[in-house]
N, C-alpha and C positions, 0 to 999 in steps of 0.2 A: 711670925705674925708681921703683917705689913700695915702701916698707917699711911694714908695719903690724905693730905689736907690742902685747902686753899690758903691756909695760914702758914706762917714760918714754921720750919721743922721743929723749932724749940717747943711749940705748943704741944705737939704729939709726943715729943721726946721726953717731956716731963714725967711720964709714967713708966719710962724704961726700967727703972729699978723695981717696979712692981709686976713686970711681965716675966713670967717664968719660962721664957722661950727666946730663941733668937728674934730680934725685933728690928725691922727695917722701917725707916721713916722717909717719906717723900714729902716735900713741902715747898712753898713758894718763897724761898729766901731771896728777897730783893725788894726794891722799892722804886718808886718813880716810874713804874710801867703802867701804861694805859692801853688797853685793847679789849677785845671780847674775852669772855671767860674761857671759851674754847682755845683761843690763841694763847692766852696766858698759861693755861694748863699745859699746852704743848711746849711753850717756851721754858717753863719751870720743871718740865718732865714729871708732871703729876697726872697725866692723862691715862686713859685705859691701857694703851699699849705699854707704858712704862710700869704700870702696876702689874700687868701680866709678865713682863720681862723680869721685874724684881721678884715676883713669886718664883719664877724658874731659877733665878739666881740664888734665892734662898734655898730652894730644893737642891741645887747643885752644891751649895756650901755645906749642906747637911749630908751629902752623899746619896740623895734620893733621885738625882737627875744627872745624866752624864755631862761633865764639864765641857767636853768637846762638842756638845750639841748647842751650847749657848750662842755661838756665832750664827748658826743656822736659824735659831729662834729669833735672834736679833734682826736678822735680815727678813724673815717671814713676817715679823711684827711691824717692820718699817722703822726700827729704832736706828738713828744715825749715830754711829760710834764716834764720828769725827766732830760732832756738835760740841761747841765750847760749853764749859760749865756755866749753867745759868745763874749761879750764885755770884759769879764774878764778871759776867758779861753784860 
């Protein structure tokens, strides 16, 4: 299960103990940023391409998607693996 929120990850993470499955949370951990919603979702990696990549990552972690195809998926989705962690940048 994947939760993606425009709020800090902690908001969605609060139900982790009640989710009977692997649980991945994407959120906007940061403050002081001002931009369009689209730009902020990209910056904090909660946009559609990151949700799609996280879904593939979750499937790979469970053995239902080949680990070796994650790099190709990342490239096809346009996910930048060299991008700095948005929570600390």
